[in-house]
C-alpha angles and dihedrals in degrees: 000000000000139000114225113199124187125189118186139157089214088092092157086071094051098100091045090053093046091050091046090052089050093049088049089057105268108161090217141343129212119205121203128180112213146157127243116228094233091051093051090049091052090049091052092046093048094047093242091132121056112222131204115266096248120046126167099201149353087265090058088047092053090047090053090048090052088056095054105026124100113246104253103177128069117204117194118192129189133172107208147152115280092248095065095056096087093048093050093048090047090051092048093049087049094054102034102030128248106333091209088071119079120261099028099090145264121273122192130189113201130180116246113217094193136000129191124188098013107144136156114257115226 
């Protein structure tokens, strides 16, 4: 069993990718909206996020930015059998573009040592 994890800034395509993974046989997909640290730092630097008047540290500044910033990264997670991985990667490349090129996203495939509660939704 593997965990396939996709991170992309093309969040508008998230539901299409999740549906594509589901059509390809993925037993379940979790979608998480998040922020990348670099993007938060750039928003702070460019003044795109308004910070409280008194901040103790850069950590506090980033925490405040997290509260105000629009989530700019979409993370999709799926625990699935090994034989699905190539289909999910192909579906992702089809919908996002070639992941080996910059700007499309990052996809990781990790081994799962043990999984409890993973079941196909019908």
